[in-house]
Residue, then its C-alpha position, 0 to 999 in steps of 0.5 A: x636123183x635121175x633128174x637132168x639139171x640145165x647149167x646156164x652159167x658162164x664160165x667160172x668157178x660157179x659153174x664148176x661148183x653147179x656141176x659138182x653139186x648136180x652129180x652129189x645129189x645123183x642128178x645129171x647136169x645138161x650144159x647150156x652154154x650161154x654163147x650158143x644159139x638159143x635154138x640149140x639151147x632150146x634142143x638141148x632143153x627139149x631133148x634132154x627134158x631138163x626139169x631144172x635150169x641153173x642160171x643167173x638172174x641176168x642170163x635167165x631172160x636169154x633162155x628160150x621157152x621151156x617147162x623147166x623150173x628156173x633156179x638163179x645161182x645169184x638168188x636165195x636157193x630153196x631148201x630141199x630135201x636130202x636125197x640118197x646122193x649118187x649111186x654108180x649107176x646114175x648118170x653124172x651128165x648129158x653132153x651132145x657130143x662124143x661117147x667113150x670118156x670113161x676109156x679116155x679117162x682110164x688111158x689118162x690115168x696110165x700116161x699123166x701123173x696126178x696133180x699139177x695145175x691144169x688150165x680149163x678152157x673148154x665149154x662144158x658143153x664138150x666131153x674134153x671139159x670132163x677131163x679139164x675140171x673133173x678128172x683133174x680135181x678128182x686127181x688132186x690137181x689145181x684147176x684154173x678156169x679160164x673165164x668168158x672175159x679172158x677168152x674174149x679178151x685174147x682176141x683184139x678186134x682183128x682176131x687173136x694177135x698172138x697165141x701160145x696154142x698150137x695145133x699139129x697136123x699129126x694125121x698127115x702123111x710124110x716128113x712134113x706132118x709137123x712142120x706147121x707145129x715146129x714153125x709156129x713154136x719157133x715164132x713163139 
């Protein structure tokens, strides 16, 4: 409990399981996205003072120099002592992004019906991943994790040929603020 554990794993079910396992011990996970530049991963490792990094044997050599113990997920893991488990005051994760995720999740509880199926597309390094993965699972939803292969295969050599993801300009002014969203929806 209280230890920070780096997660240097590809987007997969293993990533979700590892994050849940870390939180179940009372430790906090630190997402170390393998797609991030090495200097950013090094900063996260140093600043978070992660004592352990969970990764794979293939990704371990890509980690920058650090003092953390490396646990390859695809190798036999050492047995550890049973701990007391998480307490309400324990940190669940350390993410280098925005605060107030608890308020956001409480608001989601007020406006979204539990259950259903969610597509998780966001890097674990962003707080919206907490919504996509853990809020949904704790509300009984089925979560489909979009793997790295699917994310990169959606774009061809010249970029994305077609996508069903839309962005709106709701912070614009006037009656045309949703024009781009509506035009792209008609095209889709």
